[in-house]
N, C-alpha and C positions, 0 to 999 in steps of 0.2 A: 473417751467421752462419747456418750450416745448422741448428743446434740452439738453440732458445730455450726457456728454462725458464719454467714457468707464472708464477712470481712476478715475472719481469722483462719480461713481455709489454708492459705499459704504457710502459716505457722504450723498448723496441725500436720500438713503433708510433710514438711521438713522434719518435724519431730519423729514422725513415723519412719522416714527414711533413715534417720540416725539410729533408731531402735533396730531396724532391719540389719544395718551394718554391724551393730554391736552383737546381735544374735549370730550373724554369719561368722564374726571373728571368734566367738565362743565355741561354735560348733564345727569349726574347720581349722586348718592350719594357716589360713590366710591372715596376714597382719594388716588391718585396715585402720590402725590407730591414727595415722597422719590424716587420712581422709575424714575420720570422725572428728578430730580436733578442728579441722578446717570448717566442717559443716556446723559444729557447735558454735564457732565464732560467728558464722553467718546467721545462725538461729538467733543468737543474742542481739545482733543488729536488726534482724527482721522483727523480733518481738518489740524492740524499742520503736521501730517505725510504725508498727500496727497498734500496739497498746498504749503508747505514750502520746499518740496523735489521733485519738479516736474522735470521730465526728459526733455531733449530737444524736444522729440517728443510730450510730453504732452503740451509743450508751443506752438508748431506748431499748434496743434489742438485747443488750446485756442485762438490763433491769428486768426484762421479761423472760430471761433464760429459764427453761423448765427445771434445771438443776440448781437454780439459785437458792441459797439457804433461806429458810423461813423463820418465823418467830420461834417456833418450837425447837428448831435446830440451834438457835443462839441461846435459848434458855438452858439447854442441856450443857453448854460449855461455860456460860457466864454465871449461873446461879446454882445454889444448892437448896435442898429441901423444898423444891417447888411443889405447891399444892394448888391444883387448878380448881377454881370455883365456877359454878355454872348458874345460869338463869338470871333473869331480870326481876324476879318476884312479881311479875305482872302478866306476861304472856307465855314466855318459854325461854329456851336456850338457843343461842345462835353460834354454830360451830365456826362461822367466819371470823369470830373474835375469840381469842383465848385470853383468859385472865386468871390471876391467882396471886398468892403471896409466896415469897421466897426469901432467901438470904443472899446478899451480895457481899462477899468477903466478911461474912458474919453479921452484917447489918440487915435487919428486916426491911424489905421493900415490897411494893406492889408492882407487878408486871402485867402489862396489857398489850396486846398486839393483834393485828390482822393476821389471819392464817389461811393460806391457800393450800391446795392439795398437791401431792407429788405425782398422782396418776389420775386417770379419768374418774375412777370410783370415788376417790377422796375429794377431788375437785367438786364433784356433784354434791357430796355431803357438806362440803364447806362453801358451797355456792361460789366457787372460784375466787374466794377471798372478798366477796362483795357483801357486806353486812346488811341485815334487816334492822329495823329500829330497835328490836329487842337486843341486838348486839350492842348498840350504843348505850342502851339503858343498863345493860349488864356492866358495861365498862364504867358508867357513871356510878353505879352502885358500889363498885370496887374502889373508885376514886374517893367517894365520900367516906367509905370505911377507912381508907388510908389516911384521909384527913383527920378523922376522929382519933386514930391511934398513932398519928404522927409518923407515918411511914412514907418515905420518898416514893415517887411514882416514876416508873420508866416505861415508855411506850415505844412500840415498834410499828412503823407504818409501812404497809405493803398491800395496796389495793388499787384496782383500776377505778374504783369509786363505789359509793353506796349503791345497793341494789335498787334499780328504778322501776321495779314491777308494781303492778296494781295493788297486790296485797300489802307490800311495804308502804305504799302511799296511804292506803286505808288505815294502817296502824300508826301513821304519823311520822314518816321518815324525816321530813324536813324539821319538824318540831324536835325530834330526838337529837338530831345533829346540832341544831341551834341551842338547845339547852346544854349540851356538852360544852359548846364554845363558851357560853356564859358561866357555867359552873367551874370549868377549868381555869378561867381567868381569875377566879377568886379563891382557889385552893391555897391553904396556908402552909403547904409542904412543898419541897422542891419537886419540879416536874421536868424530866429530861425526855425529849422526843428524838427518835432516830429513824430516818427514812432508810429502809434496807432494800427496797425494790422500787415499785411504782408508788408514787404518792398522787393519787388522782382526786381532784376536786374536793367537794365537801366530805366525801367518804374518808379522805385522809385527814382533813381538818378536824373531824370528830374526835380524833385522838392526838391532834397536833398543836394544841395551845400549851406551851410550856415556857420554862425559864431558859432552857437551852434547846436549840433545834440543830441537829446534825444530819448530814446525809452521807451515805457511803458514796464513794467516788463515782461509781457507775449506776447510781440510782437517779430517778427523775421525780420532779415535784411540779405539778401544774394544775391549772383550773380545768383543763380538758385534754384529752389525748390528741396526739398529732393527727390521727385519722379524723377525729371529730372536728378539729380546727380546720383542716383542709376541706372538709365537706361543707363547712359553713362559709369559709372565705372564698373558696374557688369551685364549690360544687363538685369536688372530685376527691374522694378519699385516697386515691392513688398518689396524691401529692403530699403524703404524710411526711416524707423525708424533707421536703422543702419547708413544711410547717415546723418541723422539729428544729430546723436551723434558726428560724425567726422567733420562736416562742420563748427562748431563754429558760429552758426547763432542766438543764443539767446542774450538777452540784456546784461547779465552778462559776457558772453564770449567776446562780442564786446567792452565792457568797459575795460576789461583786455587788449585787443589788441589795445586800444587807437583809435578805430574807431569812437566811440561816446563819448560825454562829460558826460553823466549821465544816470542813470536808474530811471524812475519815478515809485514809488511803486504802485501796483494795489490793489484794494479792494480784500479782501479775497474771493477767488472763481472766480475772473475775473472781468474786468471792467463793464461787463453787469449786474452785481449784483446790482450796485448802481452808475448810471451814474453821478449823482450830486456830490457824494463824490469823484469820479474819476476826474471830472472836476476841483474840488478844488485843487487836487494834481497838475494837469497840470497848473492851474492858478498861483500857487506859483512859478513854474519853469519859466513861461513866464515873470512874474513880476520881478523876480530877474535878469533874463537874460537881459531884456530891460533896467533895471536900470544900469547894468554894461556896456552894449554895447553902450548905448546912451551917455555915458560920454566920449567916445573915439572920437578923431578927425578922419576924413576920412582916412588920410594916415595911421594912427595907426590901424584903423579897417581893412583896406585892407592888411596891413603887417601881422597882426595876423591871418587873414583868410588864407593867403598864407602859413604861417608857420604851421598852423593847418594841412593842407593837406600834406605838405612836410614831416611832422613828423609821418605820419601814416605808420606803417609797418617797416620792417627792410630791408636795402639794403646796397650794398657795391659799392663804386666807383672803377672802373677799370682804372688803369694807362696804357693807350694804347700808 
């Protein structure tokens, strides 16, 4: 692995030690099989301690991992006949959002997702996965097309947030996101949303209004980054770890708060360890959700979607 997170260094170091002993056994007459078995048992215990007890800040780092699978990675494993469609028919195309039509187990669907780069050059082209308003308008164009042709919509959320630059604001960033929220609430086809990395603020919500919302185990979903929250609360971005603890931004926290519908288990050590195996976990969720949602009449689908968002959080009616 090119990138090793601080909290998982003991695991990586022990794996490397086991690999060294195996190579030594193969290339010499020394029999180190007993030592290898002992270390493998220790590795299993260590992986449990490290990966099954991850702190919120550890999950934030995992969600930001440079090798974490992107929307296009999952499209390759989950769908067939993917045809990417470009442009918002108003200003231009935004590479920070990919969208198109595909088949999921033979069923036509529309797929939309944030897309960040794998290296510096691609990150610059895709604006580090932070969409401009034309990206959200492109997404909405594809959603309306899906609604017209009765294709279910599957979105993948992975962004630090919508791009806050001057040009984006001049072209109506806030309006574009707000319109997506309104239009997605009224779509007459099933909408399944999956947070695969970072789900940041309105930039995530612009693709996040659906009948089912799921999060990968090590993804995050929040109104602001831990660094931003700590800067506001304590005037110190260095307290991001403490902010992450209190913000309830992990998948398990949000499931308890009824913000999401379910947590998708990740491959031990993160989704980047085995993209194909991770895609299989996502495939099960999409398949089950489509089967349930497709059986609903339009009125029932919309009513359940309305109630889903109405029941998020706690509130009290005031008798004025």
